[in-house]
N, C-alpha and C positions, 0 to 999 in steps of 0.2 A: 504494500500500500504506500502511496506517495505521501510524504509528510508535507503539510501545508505550512507556508511561511506566513506567520501572523505578526507582522512587525508592529502594527498599531493596536494590538490587543494589550500590550504591556504599557501601563500608565507612564513609566519612566521613559520609554521610547517616544511617547507622545509629547512629553514635557521637553525632551531634547529636540525633537523636530520643531516644536513651537518656538523654542529659543533660537534655533538656527533660522527659522523663517523670519522672526522679528529682527534679527541681526542683518539679514539680507535686505529687509525693507529699509532699515536705517542706512545701510551702505548705499542703497539706490537713491535715497533721499539726499544724502550728502553729494553723491555724484551729480544728481539733478541740479543742485545748487551751484556746483563748481564748474561743470562743463558748459561752455557758451552754446546758446541755441540760436538758430537762424530760421525762425519761423516766417511763414508768409504773412500771417496776420499778427497784430500786436499782442493779442492774448495768448498766442502760442509761446511767448517768451516768459510768461508768468511762471514763477516757481510752483511746481506741483500741478500744473494745468492738465497734463496727460493722465496723471493719477486720478484727479477729480473727474475728468471727462470719462475715463474708463469706469469709475465707480458709479457715476450717474447713469451711464449707458447700461451697465449690468443690472442695477436696481430697476431701471425702466423696463428692461426686457423681462425681468421676473414678474413685475407688476402687470405688464401687458399680458403675459402668458396666464397669469392667475385670474385676472378680471375680465379680459376681453376675449382671448383665444379659447378659454375654457368654455365659454358659451357656444362657440362655434363647433368645437370638437366633441364636447361631452354629450353622451347619449343617455336616454332614460334607463332606469334600472332594468326594465323588462324589454329592452331593445332586442335581445337575442332569443326571447321566448317565442 
């Protein structure tokens, strides 16, 4: 029988992964503040613009899927009866 690799079942591994994730986020924020940007529009040069834009886009997609697309795709409970 094949042994399953369950890395995220151990709380210590999850804690380590979370620390590494936060450190990577801080490093990316520092890099974003240091590296010069050459955006086409003026707001593209704002610090953290792409992070905020990505966050808003992700939240918008989730909310659209939950409230708008669900009404289109969801079927009645007895649809297959």
